[in-house]
C-alpha positions as CSV (number, residue, x, y, z in Angstrom):
1,M,151.6,137.6,-123.5
2,N,150.5,139.5,-120.4
3,Y,152.4,137.7,-117.7
4,K,151.0,139.9,-114.9
5,L,147.5,138.9,-115.9
6,L,148.4,135.3,-116.2
7,F,150.1,135.3,-112.8
8,A,147.0,137.0,-111.3
9,I,144.7,134.3,-112.8
10,L,146.9,131.5,-111.5
11,I,146.9,133.0,-108.0
12,W,143.1,133.4,-108.1
13,F,142.7,129.8,-109.3
14,A,145.0,128.4,-106.6
15,F,143.1,130.4,-103.9
16,F,139.7,129.2,-105.2
17,C,140.8,125.6,-105.5
18,N,142.3,125.7,-102.0
19,L,139.0,127.1,-100.6
20,S,136.7,124.7,-102.5
21,C,138.9,121.6,-101.9
22,A,139.8,122.2,-98.3
23,P,138.8,119.3,-96.0
24,N,136.4,121.5,-94.0
25,A,135.0,123.4,-97.0
26,T,131.2,124.1,-96.9
27,F,129.2,121.4,-98.6
28,R,125.6,121.3,-99.7
29,T,122.9,119.2,-98.0
30,F,119.2,119.1,-98.7
31,D,116.7,118.9,-95.8
32,K,114.3,116.0,-96.4
33,F,113.1,115.5,-92.9
34,I,111.3,112.3,-92.0
35,N,108.3,112.3,-89.7
36,Y,109.6,113.0,-86.1
37,D,106.2,113.3,-84.4
38,E,105.2,112.7,-80.8
39,E,104.9,109.0,-81.4
40,R,108.4,108.7,-82.8
41,I,109.7,110.8,-79.8
42,E,107.9,108.5,-77.4
43,L,109.2,105.3,-79.1
44,S,112.7,106.8,-79.2
45,L,112.7,107.5,-75.5
46,K,111.4,104.0,-74.8
47,Y,114.1,102.5,-77.0
48,L,116.8,104.5,-75.2
49,N,115.5,103.2,-71.8
50,D,114.6,99.6,-72.8
51,R,117.5,98.8,-75.2
52,H,120.3,101.1,-74.0
53,G,119.4,101.5,-70.3
54,I,119.3,105.2,-70.6
55,E,116.6,107.2,-68.8
56,T,116.2,110.6,-70.4
57,E,113.5,113.1,-71.4
58,T,115.2,114.2,-74.6
59,V,115.9,112.6,-78.0
60,E,119.1,114.6,-78.3
61,I,122.2,112.5,-78.3
62,E,125.9,113.4,-77.9
63,P,127.5,112.1,-81.1
64,K,130.7,110.1,-80.6
65,M,130.9,108.0,-83.7
66,V,129.7,107.7,-87.3
67,V,128.3,104.5,-88.7
68,L,128.2,104.1,-92.5
69,H,125.4,101.9,-94.1
70,W,123.9,101.0,-97.5
71,T,120.2,100.9,-98.0
72,V,119.6,98.0,-100.3
73,V,116.6,100.1,-101.3
74,P,117.4,101.4,-104.8
75,T,116.2,105.0,-104.7
76,I,116.0,108.1,-102.4
77,E,112.2,108.2,-102.7
78,K,111.7,104.6,-101.8
79,T,114.2,104.8,-98.9
80,F,112.4,107.9,-97.6
81,D,109.1,106.1,-97.7
82,V,110.7,103.2,-95.6
83,F,112.1,105.6,-93.0
84,D,109.3,108.1,-92.8
85,P,106.7,106.2,-90.6
86,S,107.4,106.3,-86.9
87,V,106.4,102.7,-86.4
88,L,108.3,99.8,-87.8
89,P,106.3,97.9,-90.5
90,A,104.8,94.6,-89.5
91,A,106.9,92.8,-92.1
92,R,110.0,93.5,-90.0
93,D,109.2,90.8,-87.4
94,G,112.8,90.2,-86.3
95,L,113.2,93.9,-85.3
96,Q,109.7,94.4,-83.9
97,G,110.4,92.1,-80.9
98,A,113.1,94.6,-79.8
99,S,111.1,97.8,-80.4
100,A,108.2,99.1,-82.5
101,L,110.4,102.2,-83.4
102,N,111.1,102.4,-87.1
103,V,114.6,102.3,-88.4
104,S,116.1,105.5,-89.8
105,S,119.3,107.5,-90.0
106,Q,120.4,111.1,-89.8
107,Y,121.8,111.3,-93.3
108,L,121.0,109.7,-96.7
109,V,123.4,109.9,-99.7
110,D,122.3,109.3,-103.3
111,Q,124.6,107.5,-105.8
112,D,125.6,110.9,-107.4
113,G,126.7,112.1,-103.9
114,T,123.7,114.3,-103.2
115,I,123.3,114.5,-99.4
116,F,119.9,114.6,-97.8
117,K,119.5,115.4,-94.1
118,L,116.6,113.3,-92.6
119,M,116.7,114.9,-89.1
120,P,119.1,117.0,-87.0
121,E,122.3,115.1,-86.6
122,N,122.0,115.1,-82.8
123,H,118.6,113.5,-82.8
124,F,118.2,109.8,-81.9
125,A,117.8,107.3,-84.8
126,R,117.6,103.6,-84.8
127,H,120.2,102.3,-87.1
128,T,122.9,100.3,-85.2
129,I,122.3,97.9,-82.3
130,G,124.1,98.9,-79.1
131,L,125.3,102.2,-80.5
132,N,122.3,104.3,-81.5
133,H,122.6,106.5,-78.4
134,C,126.0,108.0,-79.5
135,A,126.1,107.3,-83.3
136,V,125.2,109.3,-86.3
137,G,124.1,107.1,-89.2
138,I,124.9,107.8,-92.9
139,E,122.8,105.6,-95.2
140,N,124.0,105.3,-98.8
141,I,121.8,104.3,-101.7
142,G,123.4,101.0,-102.8
143,S,123.8,97.3,-102.3
144,D,125.8,94.3,-103.5
145,E,124.1,94.7,-106.9
146,M,124.4,98.5,-106.8
147,P,127.9,99.2,-105.7
148,L,128.6,102.5,-103.8
149,T,130.3,105.2,-105.8
150,K,133.2,107.6,-105.7
151,A,130.8,110.4,-105.3
152,Q,129.3,108.7,-102.2
153,E,132.9,108.3,-100.8
154,K,133.4,112.0,-101.1
155,A,130.0,112.9,-99.6
156,N,130.6,110.6,-96.6
157,E,134.0,112.2,-96.1
158,Q,132.3,115.7,-96.2
159,I,129.7,114.7,-93.6
160,I,132.3,113.1,-91.3
161,R,134.5,116.2,-91.4
162,Y,131.5,118.4,-90.7
163,L,130.5,116.3,-87.7
164,K,134.0,116.2,-86.4
165,S,134.1,120.0,-86.5
166,K,131.0,120.1,-84.2
167,Y,131.2,117.1,-82.0
168,D,133.8,114.9,-80.2
169,I,133.8,112.2,-82.9
170,T,136.2,109.4,-82.1
171,H,135.3,106.5,-84.4
172,V,134.1,105.9,-87.9
173,I,132.9,102.3,-88.7
174,G,130.9,100.3,-91.2
175,H,127.6,98.7,-90.1
176,H,129.1,95.3,-90.7
177,E,131.8,96.1,-88.1
178,Y,129.5,97.1,-85.2
179,Q,129.7,93.8,-83.2
180,L,133.4,94.5,-82.6
181,F,132.1,97.2,-80.2
182,K,130.5,94.7,-77.8
183,E,133.3,95.2,-75.2
184,H,133.8,98.9,-75.8
185,P,132.5,101.6,-73.3
186,Y,130.2,103.0,-76.0
187,W,128.3,99.7,-76.3
188,K,124.9,99.8,-74.5
189,E,122.5,96.9,-75.2
190,T,120.4,95.4,-72.4
191,D,120.0,92.1,-74.2
192,P,123.3,90.4,-75.1
193,G,121.5,88.1,-77.5
194,Y,120.0,90.9,-79.6
195,L,122.4,90.9,-82.5
196,T,122.1,90.8,-86.3
197,V,124.7,90.0,-89.0
198,K,125.3,92.9,-91.4
199,T,127.4,93.2,-94.6
200,D,127.0,96.9,-95.3
201,P,128.6,99.0,-96.6
202,G,131.5,96.5,-97.1
203,D,135.3,96.6,-96.6
204,K,136.0,98.2,-100.0
205,F,133.9,101.3,-99.2
206,M,135.2,101.6,-95.7
207,K,138.8,101.4,-96.9
208,A,138.2,104.1,-99.4
209,V,136.5,106.4,-96.9
210,R,139.2,105.8,-94.3
211,K,141.8,106.7,-96.8
212,R,140.1,110.0,-97.4
213,I,139.9,110.9,-93.7
214,A,143.3,109.4,-92.7
215,D,144.5,112.9,-91.6
216,M,141.8,113.1,-89.0
217,N,143.3,110.3,-86.9
218,L,139.9,108.8,-86.1
219,A,139.7,105.3,-84.7
220,G,138.2,102.5,-86.7
221,V,138.2,98.7,-86.1
222,T,141.9,97.8,-86.1
223,E,142.3,98.9,-82.5
224,L,139.1,97.0,-81.5
225,E,140.2,93.8,-83.3
226,S,143.6,94.0,-81.5
227,S,142.1,94.5,-78.0
228,N,139.4,91.8,-78.6
229,N,142.1,89.2,-79.5
230,Q,144.2,89.8,-76.4
């Protein structure tokens, strides 16, 4: 047996694995940008002013947190069709009263872990009440009937690590946890009564993702629950 050759192969394999498995390793995303026309820009600026009390001339945000969601819509194509229009469909009466701006997010992850970028991550998107002005949203194809996958856990981890490398990200939460932020400095909602009950993406998925990013020491909801109960 050629031990020198074997040793060289093992060294090469260890180096390759370390590079490809490193927390901040490059990962692939596919641009699938939704319509971000003048109407969406105008509605976004109005939302920032009316709902968050922020007067600005730009749709760029300073990301401070990441909010994980599931779509309930079963496919990438159908979800894209939901997010693409600038104006919220008439069927969403409960949300239209707050704004005509359509819902969306910055990222969309398929069940096999494929990551689609729907807009620049520092562009405003309507996905979480009170926190849109500083939150990057990651939508995952799934629901109670279509559980989120290990591949999606990994993809969400990769996005979070990427965002943390670029921005001062301090928190990662699930959509169902957002109301715990009502007393937090990040919270900006002009109408205290404008709240909705969410269940996505669920405690199981959040626990799995938090385990993957434990080394990043990002805050979650434990600290909020403790402070809110004092």
